[in-house]
Backbone as JSON Lines, residues from 0, in Angstrom:
{"i":0,"aa":"M","n":[1.12,3.38,-98.11],"ca":[0.96,3.13,-96.69],"c":[2.3,2.66,-96.13]}
{"i":1,"aa":"D","n":[2.63,3.12,-94.99],"ca":[3.89,2.78,-94.34],"c":[3.75,1.41,-93.67]}
{"i":2,"aa":"W","n":[4.78,0.57,-93.78],"ca":[4.72,-0.78,-93.2],"c":[4.65,-0.72,-91.68]}
{"i":3,"aa":"R","n":[5.19,0.34,-91.07],"ca":[5.11,0.45,-89.61],"c":[3.67,0.67,-89.16]}
{"i":4,"aa":"V","n":[2.92,1.44,-89.95],"ca":[1.51,1.67,-89.61],"c":[0.73,0.37,-89.75]}
{"i":5,"aa":"L","n":[0.99,-0.37,-90.83],"ca":[0.29,-1.64,-91.03],"c":[0.65,-2.66,-89.95]}
{"i":6,"aa":"G","n":[1.87,-2.62,-89.45],"ca":[2.28,-3.54,-88.4],"c":[1.79,-3.14,-87.02]}
{"i":7,"aa":"F","n":[1.54,-1.85,-86.81],"ca":[1.12,-1.36,-85.51],"c":[-0.27,-1.87,-85.13]}
{"i":8,"aa":"H","n":[-1.2,-1.86,-86.06],"ca":[-2.58,-2.25,-85.75],"c":[-2.71,-3.72,-85.36]}
{"i":9,"aa":"P","n":[-2.15,-4.66,-86.11],"ca":[-2.23,-6.05,-85.62],"c":[-1.53,-6.22,-84.27]}
{"i":10,"aa":"G","n":[-0.46,-5.46,-84.05],"ca":[0.2,-5.53,-82.74],"c":[-0.7,-5.04,-81.63]}
{"i":11,"aa":"C","n":[-1.43,-3.95,-81.89],"ca":[-2.38,-3.44,-80.88],"c":[-3.49,-4.45,-80.6]}
{"i":12,"aa":"F","n":[-4.02,-5.05,-81.67],"ca":[-5.1,-6.02,-81.49],"c":[-4.61,-7.22,-80.68]}
{"i":13,"aa":"T","n":[-3.42,-7.69,-81.0],"ca":[-2.88,-8.85,-80.3],"c":[-2.61,-8.53,-78.84]}
{"i":14,"aa":"L","n":[-1.98,-7.39,-78.6],"ca":[-1.68,-6.99,-77.23],"c":[-2.96,-6.8,-76.41]}
{"i":15,"aa":"T","n":[-3.94,-6.15,-77.0],"ca":[-5.22,-5.94,-76.31],"c":[-5.88,-7.27,-75.99]}
{"i":16,"aa":"G","n":[-5.9,-8.17,-76.95],"ca":[-6.5,-9.48,-76.71],"c":[-5.78,-10.26,-75.62]}
{"i":17,"aa":"L","n":[-4.45,-10.17,-75.63],"ca":[-3.69,-10.88,-74.6],"c":[-3.92,-10.28,-73.22]}
{"i":18,"aa":"V","n":[-3.86,-8.96,-73.13],"ca":[-4.01,-8.32,-71.82],"c":[-5.4,-8.56,-71.26]}
{"i":19,"aa":"F","n":[-6.43,-8.3,-72.07],"ca":[-7.79,-8.4,-71.56],"c":[-8.33,-9.82,-71.56]}
{"i":20,"aa":"G","n":[-7.61,-10.75,-72.14],"ca":[-8.02,-12.15,-72.11],"c":[-7.23,-12.97,-71.1]}
{"i":21,"aa":"L","n":[-5.93,-12.71,-71.02],"ca":[-5.1,-13.53,-70.15],"c":[-5.11,-13.08,-68.69]}
{"i":22,"aa":"V","n":[-5.18,-11.78,-68.44],"ca":[-5.13,-11.3,-67.06],"c":[-6.3,-11.86,-66.25]}
{"i":23,"aa":"P","n":[-7.54,-11.76,-66.72],"ca":[-8.63,-12.38,-65.94],"c":[-8.48,-13.9,-65.82]}
{"i":24,"aa":"A","n":[-7.99,-14.53,-66.88],"ca":[-7.8,-15.98,-66.81],"c":[-6.75,-16.35,-65.78]}
{"i":25,"aa":"L","n":[-5.68,-15.57,-65.7],"ca":[-4.65,-15.84,-64.69],"c":[-5.18,-15.63,-63.28]}
{"i":26,"aa":"H","n":[-6.0,-14.61,-63.09],"ca":[-6.6,-14.38,-61.77],"c":[-7.5,-15.54,-61.37]}
{"i":27,"aa":"L","n":[-8.27,-16.03,-62.32],"ca":[-9.16,-17.14,-62.0],"c":[-8.4,-18.44,-61.77]}
{"i":28,"aa":"S","n":[-7.26,-18.61,-62.46],"ca":[-6.51,-19.85,-62.29],"c":[-5.87,-19.94,-60.9]}
{"i":29,"aa":"K","n":[-5.62,-18.81,-60.26],"ca":[-5.02,-18.81,-58.92],"c":[-6.06,-19.02,-57.82]}
{"i":30,"aa":"T","n":[-7.32,-18.93,-58.15],"ca":[-8.39,-19.02,-57.16],"c":[-8.8,-20.47,-56.95]}
{"i":31,"aa":"E","n":[-8.96,-20.83,-55.7],"ca":[-9.52,-22.13,-55.36],"c":[-11.03,-22.03,-55.5]}
{"i":32,"aa":"L","n":[-11.59,-22.58,-56.57],"ca":[-13.0,-22.43,-56.84],"c":[-13.88,-23.07,-55.77]}
{"i":33,"aa":"T","n":[-13.52,-24.23,-55.33],"ca":[-14.38,-24.91,-54.34],"c":[-14.38,-24.15,-53.02]}
{"i":34,"aa":"E","n":[-13.23,-23.63,-52.61],"ca":[-13.16,-22.88,-51.36],"c":[-13.95,-21.58,-51.44]}
{"i":35,"aa":"S","n":[-13.79,-20.86,-52.54],"ca":[-14.48,-19.57,-52.65],"c":[-15.98,-19.76,-52.81]}
{"i":36,"aa":"L","n":[-16.41,-20.85,-53.46],"ca":[-17.85,-21.1,-53.57],"c":[-18.44,-21.49,-52.22]}
{"i":37,"aa":"K","n":[-17.68,-22.23,-51.41],"ca":[-18.15,-22.59,-50.07],"c":[-18.28,-21.36,-49.19]}
{"i":38,"aa":"E","n":[-17.37,-20.42,-49.37],"ca":[-17.4,-19.2,-48.54],"c":[-18.4,-18.18,-49.08]}
{"i":39,"aa":"G","n":[-18.93,-18.4,-50.27],"ca":[-19.91,-17.5,-50.85],"c":[-19.31,-16.26,-51.5]}
{"i":40,"aa":"R","n":[-18.02,-16.27,-51.79],"ca":[-17.39,-15.11,-52.41],"c":[-17.57,-15.12,-53.92]}
{"i":41,"aa":"G","n":[-17.93,-16.21,-54.51],"ca":[-17.98,-16.33,-55.97],"c":[-16.6,-16.69,-56.48]}
{"i":42,"aa":"A","n":[-16.49,-16.86,-57.77],"ca":[-15.23,-17.3,-58.36],"c":[-14.19,-16.19,-58.39]}
{"i":43,"aa":"G","n":[-14.62,-14.95,-58.26],"ca":[-13.7,-13.82,-58.43],"c":[-12.79,-13.59,-57.25]}
{"i":44,"aa":"G","n":[-13.22,-13.8,-56.08],"ca":[-12.36,-13.58,-54.93],"c":[-12.66,-12.28,-54.24]}
{"i":45,"aa":"G","n":[-11.63,-11.72,-53.59],"ca":[-11.78,-10.57,-52.72],"c":[-11.9,-9.24,-53.43]}
{"i":46,"aa":"A","n":[-11.85,-8.18,-52.59],"ca":[-12.03,-6.82,-53.09],"c":[-10.89,-6.39,-54.01]}
{"i":47,"aa":"R","n":[-9.67,-6.83,-53.72],"ca":[-8.52,-6.46,-54.54],"c":[-8.68,-6.99,-55.96]}
{"i":48,"aa":"K","n":[-9.11,-8.22,-56.1],"ca":[-9.31,-8.81,-57.42],"c":[-10.46,-8.13,-58.15]}
{"i":49,"aa":"N","n":[-11.5,-7.77,-57.42],"ca":[-12.62,-7.06,-58.05],"c":[-12.2,-5.69,-58.54]}
{"i":50,"aa":"R","n":[-11.3,-5.02,-57.8],"ca":[-10.81,-3.71,-58.2],"c":[-9.99,-3.83,-59.5]}
{"i":51,"aa":"V","n":[-9.13,-4.84,-59.57],"ca":[-8.33,-5.06,-60.78],"c":[-9.25,-5.36,-61.96]}
{"i":52,"aa":"R","n":[-10.26,-6.18,-61.74],"ca":[-11.2,-6.51,-62.8],"c":[-11.95,-5.26,-63.26]}
{"i":53,"aa":"G","n":[-12.35,-4.41,-62.31],"ca":[-13.04,-3.18,-62.66],"c":[-12.17,-2.24,-63.49]}
{"i":54,"aa":"V","n":[-10.89,-2.15,-63.12],"ca":[-9.96,-1.31,-63.89],"c":[-9.82,-1.85,-65.3]}
{"i":55,"aa":"L","n":[-9.73,-3.15,-65.44],"ca":[-9.61,-3.75,-66.78],"c":[-10.86,-3.5,-67.62]}
{"i":56,"aa":"V","n":[-12.01,-3.6,-67.01],"ca":[-13.26,-3.36,-67.74],"c":[-13.34,-1.91,-68.21]}
{"i":57,"aa":"V","n":[-12.98,-0.98,-67.33],"ca":[-13.01,0.44,-67.7],"c":[-12.01,0.72,-68.81]}
{"i":58,"aa":"A","n":[-10.81,0.15,-68.71],"ca":[-9.79,0.35,-69.75],"c":[-10.24,-0.24,-71.07]}
{"i":59,"aa":"E","n":[-10.86,-1.4,-71.03],"ca":[-11.35,-2.03,-72.25],"c":[-12.43,-1.19,-72.91]}
{"i":60,"aa":"L","n":[-13.34,-0.67,-72.13],"ca":[-14.39,0.19,-72.67],"c":[-13.81,1.48,-73.24]}
{"i":61,"aa":"A","n":[-12.83,2.05,-72.58],"ca":[-12.2,3.28,-73.08],"c":[-11.52,3.03,-74.42]}
{"i":62,"aa":"I","n":[-10.81,1.93,-74.54],"ca":[-10.15,1.59,-75.81],"c":[-11.18,1.34,-76.89]}
{"i":63,"aa":"A","n":[-12.27,0.65,-76.55],"ca":[-13.31,0.39,-77.54],"c":[-13.95,1.68,-78.04]}
{"i":64,"aa":"V","n":[-14.19,2.63,-77.14],"ca":[-14.78,3.91,-77.56],"c":[-13.82,4.66,-78.48]}
{"i":65,"aa":"V","n":[-12.54,4.69,-78.12],"ca":[-11.55,5.38,-78.95],"c":[-11.48,4.74,-80.34]}
{"i":66,"aa":"L","n":[-11.49,3.42,-80.41],"ca":[-11.44,2.73,-81.7],"c":[-12.7,2.99,-82.52]}
{"i":67,"aa":"L","n":[-13.87,3.01,-81.88],"ca":[-15.11,3.29,-82.6],"c":[-15.14,4.71,-83.14]}
{"i":68,"aa":"V","n":[-14.71,5.67,-82.34],"ca":[-14.67,7.06,-82.8],"c":[-13.68,7.2,-83.96]}
{"i":69,"aa":"G","n":[-12.52,6.57,-83.84],"ca":[-11.52,6.61,-84.92],"c":[-12.05,5.98,-86.19]}
{"i":70,"aa":"A","n":[-12.73,4.86,-86.08],"ca":[-13.3,4.21,-87.27],"c":[-14.37,5.07,-87.91]}
{"i":71,"aa":"G","n":[-15.2,5.7,-87.09],"ca":[-16.23,6.59,-87.63],"c":[-15.63,7.77,-88.36]}
{"i":72,"aa":"L","n":[-14.6,8.38,-87.78],"ca":[-13.93,9.51,-88.45],"c":[-13.27,9.08,-89.75]}
{"i":73,"aa":"L","n":[-12.66,7.9,-89.74],"ca":[-12.01,7.39,-90.95],"c":[-13.03,7.17,-92.06]}
{"i":74,"aa":"I","n":[-14.19,6.61,-91.73],"ca":[-15.23,6.39,-92.72],"c":[-15.76,7.72,-93.25]}
{"i":75,"aa":"Q","n":[-15.95,8.68,-92.36],"ca":[-16.46,9.99,-92.77],"c":[-15.46,10.7,-93.69]}
{"i":76,"aa":"V","n":[-14.19,10.68,-93.34],"ca":[-13.18,11.37,-94.14],"c":[-12.99,10.68,-95.48]}
{"i":77,"aa":"S","n":[-12.91,9.35,-95.5],"ca":[-12.69,8.66,-96.76],"c":[-13.88,8.78,-97.7]}
{"i":78,"aa":"G","n":[-15.08,8.88,-97.16],"ca":[-16.26,9.07,-97.99],"c":[-16.3,10.46,-98.6]}
{"i":79,"aa":"G","n":[-15.72,11.45,-97.94],"ca":[-15.71,12.81,-98.45],"c":[-14.81,13.02,-99.64]}
{"i":80,"aa":"Y","n":[-13.82,12.16,-99.84],"ca":[-12.89,12.32,-100.96],"c":[-13.54,12.05,-102.31]}
{"i":81,"aa":"K","n":[-14.65,11.39,-102.34],"ca":[-15.31,11.1,-103.61],"c":[-15.84,12.36,-104.27]}
{"i":82,"aa":"H","n":[-16.14,13.38,-103.47],"ca":[-16.75,14.59,-104.0],"c":[-15.78,15.76,-104.09]}
{"i":83,"aa":"V","n":[-14.49,15.51,-103.88],"ca":[-13.48,16.56,-103.93],"c":[-12.88,16.61,-105.33]}
{"i":84,"aa":"S","n":[-12.75,17.79,-105.86],"ca":[-12.14,17.96,-107.17],"c":[-10.64,17.63,-107.08]}
{"i":85,"aa":"P","n":[-10.09,16.91,-108.05],"ca":[-8.67,16.56,-107.99],"c":[-7.74,17.74,-108.25]}
{"i":86,"aa":"G","n":[-8.27,18.88,-108.66],"ca":[-7.44,20.06,-108.87],"c":[-6.86,20.16,-110.27]}
{"i":87,"aa":"L","n":[-7.35,19.35,-111.17],"ca":[-6.89,19.41,-112.55],"c":[-8.06,19.1,-113.46]}
{"i":88,"aa":"Q","n":[-7.91,19.46,-114.72],"ca":[-8.96,19.19,-115.71],"c":[-8.64,17.86,-116.4]}
{"i":89,"aa":"P","n":[-9.4,16.83,-116.13],"ca":[-9.09,15.52,-116.7],"c":[-9.66,15.3,-118.1]}
{"i":90,"aa":"H","n":[-10.21,16.31,-118.73],"ca":[-10.79,16.14,-120.06],"c":[-9.68,16.11,-121.1]}
{"i":91,"aa":"N","n":[-9.87,15.27,-122.1],"ca":[-8.89,15.12,-123.19],"c":[-7.52,14.7,-122.67]}
{"i":92,"aa":"V","n":[-7.52,13.83,-121.68],"ca":[-6.28,13.32,-121.11],"c":[-6.21,11.82,-121.39]}
{"i":93,"aa":"L","n":[-5.07,11.39,-121.84],"ca":[-4.85,9.96,-122.09],"c":[-3.79,9.47,-121.12]}
{"i":94,"aa":"T","n":[-4.11,8.41,-120.38],"ca":[-3.11,7.79,-119.51],"c":[-2.96,6.33,-119.92]}
{"i":95,"aa":"F","n":[-1.76,5.82,-119.78],"ca":[-1.52,4.41,-120.06],"c":[-0.32,3.94,-119.26]}
{"i":96,"aa":"N","n":[-0.24,2.64,-119.09],"ca":[0.85,2.02,-118.33],"c":[1.79,1.32,-119.29]}
{"i":97,"aa":"V","n":[3.07,1.48,-119.06],"ca":[4.1,0.76,-119.81],"c":[4.96,0.05,-118.78]}
{"i":98,"aa":"S","n":[5.11,-1.21,-118.96],"ca":[5.87,-2.02,-118.02],"c":[6.94,-2.78,-118.79]}
{"i":99,"aa":"L","n":[8.18,-2.58,-118.42],"ca":[9.29,-3.22,-119.12],"c":[9.9,-4.3,-118.25]}
{"i":100,"aa":"P","n":[10.2,-5.47,-118.82],"ca":[10.83,-6.53,-118.02],"c":[12.27,-6.15,-117.65]}
{"i":101,"aa":"E","n":[12.62,-6.34,-116.4],"ca":[13.95,-5.98,-115.91],"c":[15.06,-6.78,-116.59]}
{"i":102,"aa":"V","n":[14.75,-8.01,-116.98],"ca":[15.77,-8.86,-117.6],"c":[16.22,-8.28,-118.93]}
{"i":103,"aa":"R","n":[15.26,-7.88,-119.73],"ca":[15.59,-7.37,-121.06],"c":[15.97,-5.9,-121.05]}
{"i":104,"aa":"Y","n":[15.41,-5.13,-120.1],"ca":[15.66,-3.7,-120.02],"c":[16.21,-3.35,-118.63]}
{"i":105,"aa":"P","n":[17.53,-3.34,-118.47],"ca":[18.09,-2.87,-117.2],"c":[17.76,-1.38,-117.0]}
{"i":106,"aa":"T","n":[18.11,-0.84,-115.87],"ca":[17.72,0.52,-115.5],"c":[18.11,1.56,-116.54]}
{"i":107,"aa":"E","n":[19.33,1.49,-117.05],"ca":[19.76,2.51,-118.03],"c":[19.0,2.38,-119.35]}
{"i":108,"aa":"K","n":[18.67,1.16,-119.76],"ca":[17.88,0.97,-120.99],"c":[16.45,1.45,-120.79]}
{"i":109,"aa":"Q","n":[15.91,1.24,-119.59],"ca":[14.55,1.71,-119.32],"c":[14.49,3.24,-119.39]}
{"i":110,"aa":"A","n":[15.47,3.91,-118.81],"ca":[15.49,5.38,-118.84],"c":[15.57,5.88,-120.28]}
{"i":111,"aa":"R","n":[16.39,5.24,-121.08],"ca":[16.5,5.63,-122.49],"c":[15.2,5.36,-123.24]}
{"i":112,"aa":"F","n":[14.57,4.2,-122.98],"ca":[13.32,3.86,-123.64],"c":[12.23,4.88,-123.31]}
{"i":113,"aa":"Y","n":[12.08,5.21,-122.01],"ca":[11.05,6.17,-121.62],"c":[11.34,7.56,-122.19]}
{"i":114,"aa":"G","n":[12.6,7.94,-122.25],"ca":[12.95,9.23,-122.86],"c":[12.58,9.27,-124.33]}
{"i":115,"aa":"D","n":[12.9,8.2,-125.05],"ca":[12.54,8.11,-126.48],"c":[11.02,8.09,-126.66]}
{"i":116,"aa":"L","n":[10.33,7.37,-125.8],"ca":[8.87,7.29,-125.88],"c":[8.25,8.68,-125.68]}
{"i":117,"aa":"L","n":[8.72,9.41,-124.68],"ca":[8.2,10.76,-124.45],"c":[8.46,11.67,-125.63]}
{"i":118,"aa":"T","n":[9.63,11.58,-126.21],"ca":[9.96,12.4,-127.38],"c":[9.0,12.1,-128.53]}
{"i":119,"aa":"R","n":[8.74,10.82,-128.77],"ca":[7.85,10.44,-129.87],"c":[6.4,10.85,-129.59]}
{"i":120,"aa":"V","n":[5.95,10.7,-128.33],"ca":[4.57,11.08,-128.0],"c":[4.39,12.59,-128.12]}
{"i":121,"aa":"R","n":[5.38,13.36,-127.68],"ca":[5.3,14.83,-127.77],"c":[5.25,15.31,-129.22]}
{"i":122,"aa":"S","n":[5.81,14.52,-130.13],"ca":[5.84,14.93,-131.53],"c":[4.56,14.57,-132.29]}
{"i":123,"aa":"L","n":[3.65,13.85,-131.66],"ca":[2.4,13.47,-132.3],"c":[1.52,14.72,-132.5]}
{"i":124,"aa":"P","n":[0.75,14.77,-133.59],"ca":[-0.12,15.92,-133.81],"c":[-1.23,15.99,-132.76]}
{"i":125,"aa":"G","n":[-1.49,17.19,-132.26],"ca":[-2.54,17.42,-131.27],"c":[-2.1,17.27,-129.83]}
{"i":126,"aa":"V","n":[-0.88,16.8,-129.62],"ca":[-0.39,16.63,-128.25],"c":[0.18,17.97,-127.79]}
{"i":127,"aa":"Q","n":[-0.36,18.48,-126.68],"ca":[0.15,19.74,-126.12],"c":[1.31,19.5,-125.17]}
{"i":128,"aa":"S","n":[1.23,18.45,-124.38],"ca":[2.33,18.12,-123.47],"c":[2.24,16.64,-123.12]}
{"i":129,"aa":"A","n":[3.36,16.09,-122.72],"ca":[3.43,14.68,-122.31],"c":[4.46,14.57,-121.2]}
{"i":130,"aa":"S","n":[4.18,13.7,-120.25],"ca":[5.12,13.47,-119.15],"c":[4.99,12.03,-118.68]}
{"i":131,"aa":"A","n":[5.95,11.61,-117.89],"ca":[5.95,10.26,-117.34],"c":[6.09,10.35,-115.83]}
{"i":132,"aa":"V","n":[5.42,9.45,-115.14],"ca":[5.51,9.38,-113.69],"c":[5.75,7.94,-113.28]}
{"i":133,"aa":"L","n":[6.41,7.79,-112.14],"ca":[6.67,6.45,-111.63],"c":[5.39,5.84,-111.05]}
{"i":134,"aa":"A","n":[4.68,6.6,-110.23],"ca":[3.41,6.14,-109.63],"c":[2.41,7.27,-109.76]}
{"i":135,"aa":"P","n":[1.41,7.11,-110.61],"ca":[0.47,8.21,-110.83],"c":[-0.34,8.54,-109.59]}
{"i":136,"aa":"A","n":[-0.49,9.82,-109.35],"ca":[-1.33,10.28,-108.24],"c":[-2.79,10.06,-108.61]}
{"i":137,"aa":"L","n":[-3.62,9.9,-107.62],"ca":[-5.05,9.73,-107.81],"c":[-5.4,8.52,-108.67]}
{"i":138,"aa":"K","n":[-4.59,7.49,-108.61],"ca":[-4.92,6.29,-109.38],"c":[-5.88,5.46,-108.54]}
{"i":139,"aa":"R","n":[-7.11,5.89,-108.57],"ca":[-8.16,5.22,-107.82],"c":[-9.36,5.02,-108.74]}
{"i":140,"aa":"R","n":[-10.21,4.15,-108.33],"ca":[-11.37,3.83,-109.15],"c":[-12.25,5.05,-109.39]}
{"i":141,"aa":"S","n":[-12.46,5.85,-108.33],"ca":[-13.34,7.01,-108.48],"c":[-12.73,8.03,-109.46]}
{"i":142,"aa":"F","n":[-11.41,8.14,-109.48],"ca":[-10.77,9.08,-110.4],"c":[-10.9,8.57,-111.84]}
{"i":143,"aa":"R","n":[-10.72,7.27,-112.04],"ca":[-10.86,6.71,-113.38],"c":[-12.29,6.87,-113.86]}
{"i":144,"aa":"H","n":[-13.24,6.71,-112.96],"ca":[-14.64,6.92,-113.31],"c":[-14.87,8.38,-113.67]}
{"i":145,"aa":"F","n":[-14.24,9.28,-112.93],"ca":[-14.37,10.71,-113.17],"c":[-13.83,11.06,-114.56]}
{"i":146,"aa":"I","n":[-12.74,10.43,-114.97],"ca":[-12.14,10.72,-116.27],"c":[-13.04,10.21,-117.39]}
{"i":147,"aa":"S","n":[-13.7,9.07,-117.19],"ca":[-14.48,8.49,-118.28],"c":[-15.76,9.26,-118.55]}
{"i":148,"aa":"N","n":[-16.22,10.09,-117.63],"ca":[-17.46,10.86,-117.85],"c":[-17.27,12.04,-118.75]}
């Protein structure tokens, strides 16, 4: 996940909360409550303020609908991935993690270690091929469950 995407959503939530929370509060803070109640206008004031409030309500509802539709689509799409074939045959496949401490194995030693490890694994009886990856694709719970069956 990109850090800009992760930062965008909290920014949207904060901005939306500020706009739709502070703007009405600022409008009400400028109103003389006792005067407007005596005149029978209510706390909101005149037609101009009601128009601004109406625009804010419509904008808030539009944003809420867009967010709900987006959330629904995200749930539908992410649920569909459980039933999609990964495009490979996971039978008779062995995966494992090797983690080397940076202090003892600098970058050049790590590359040599992994090269030697691959050579030794490829030479084992019954091994057809062996490879190494930095971050395995499909490393998800559903994929691991799929492999164990």
